[in-house]
C-alpha positions as CSV (number, residue, x, y, z in Angstrom):
1,M,94.6,99.3,93.7
2,S,93.1,100.5,90.6
3,C,90.8,103.3,91.6
4,D,90.9,107.0,90.1
5,M,90.5,108.9,93.4
6,I,90.6,107.5,97.0
7,I,88.7,109.7,99.7
8,A,89.2,107.9,102.9
9,G,88.3,108.3,106.7
10,D,91.4,109.9,108.7
11,D,91.3,106.7,110.7
12,S,91.3,104.4,107.4
13,T,93.5,101.5,107.0
14,F,94.4,99.6,104.3
15,A,95.6,96.0,103.8
16,I,96.8,93.6,101.0
17,T,96.3,90.2,102.4
18,P,97.2,87.3,100.1
19,A,100.4,86.6,102.0
20,K,98.2,85.8,105.0
21,L,95.9,83.8,102.8
22,G,98.5,81.8,100.8
23,V,97.1,83.0,97.3
24,P,98.9,84.4,94.6
25,Y,99.0,88.0,94.1
26,N,97.1,89.8,90.9
27,V,100.2,90.6,89.0
28,T,98.6,93.7,87.1
29,G,97.3,95.0,90.6
30,V,100.7,94.7,92.2
31,Q,102.4,96.6,89.4
32,N,99.5,99.5,89.4
33,F,100.3,99.8,93.3
34,L,103.9,99.9,92.5
35,N,103.3,102.8,90.2
36,T,101.0,104.4,92.5
37,G,102.2,103.9,96.1
38,G,105.9,103.6,95.5
39,M,108.3,100.7,96.2
40,P,108.7,101.2,100.0
41,L,104.9,101.0,100.8
42,C,104.3,98.4,98.3
43,K,106.7,96.0,99.7
44,E,105.9,96.9,103.3
45,M,102.0,96.1,102.6
46,L,102.8,93.0,100.7
47,F,105.2,91.2,102.8
48,T,103.5,92.1,106.1
49,A,99.9,91.9,105.1
50,Q,99.3,94.2,108.2
51,P,97.0,96.9,107.7
52,S,98.5,100.5,107.5
53,G,96.8,103.6,108.2
54,E,99.4,106.8,108.5
55,A,101.8,105.3,105.8
56,S,98.9,104.8,103.2
57,R,97.2,108.2,104.1
58,G,100.8,109.9,103.9
59,S,101.2,108.5,100.6
60,R,100.2,109.1,97.2
61,I,97.4,106.3,97.3
62,V,94.9,108.5,99.0
63,S,93.7,111.5,97.3
64,H,92.1,113.2,100.7
65,A,91.9,111.9,104.1
66,V,89.0,114.0,106.2
67,P,87.1,113.0,109.2
68,R,84.4,110.3,108.7
69,D,81.7,113.0,109.2
70,Q,83.0,114.9,106.2
71,L,83.7,112.1,103.7
72,E,80.1,112.3,102.0
73,S,80.2,116.4,101.7
74,L,83.6,116.0,100.1
75,T,82.7,113.3,97.8
76,Q,79.8,115.2,96.6
77,S,81.7,118.4,96.3
78,I,84.3,116.6,94.1
79,A,81.5,114.8,92.0
80,K,80.1,118.0,91.5
81,Q,83.3,119.7,90.2
82,I,83.6,116.7,87.7
83,A,80.4,116.9,86.6
84,K,80.7,120.9,85.9
85,N,83.3,120.1,83.3
86,S,82.6,119.5,79.7
87,P,81.7,115.9,78.3
């Protein structure tokens, strides 16, 4: 919930599972997720504890969703772009 960028496979799923486990949510993490993912997606993921794929990839929480065989090359490309910037 607190990543700067998320580069995921186009078949990736995401879940927030405390509701299944009976443990409390991390309030700071939930607030960050609300700000990043938006209220409807956050509520669905928190209340259902079910993996979400299409909804997550279509939201603001995933920066890039690419086929698995392109994950490393895209990640390396972004890292190189960042490294070229001034310190």
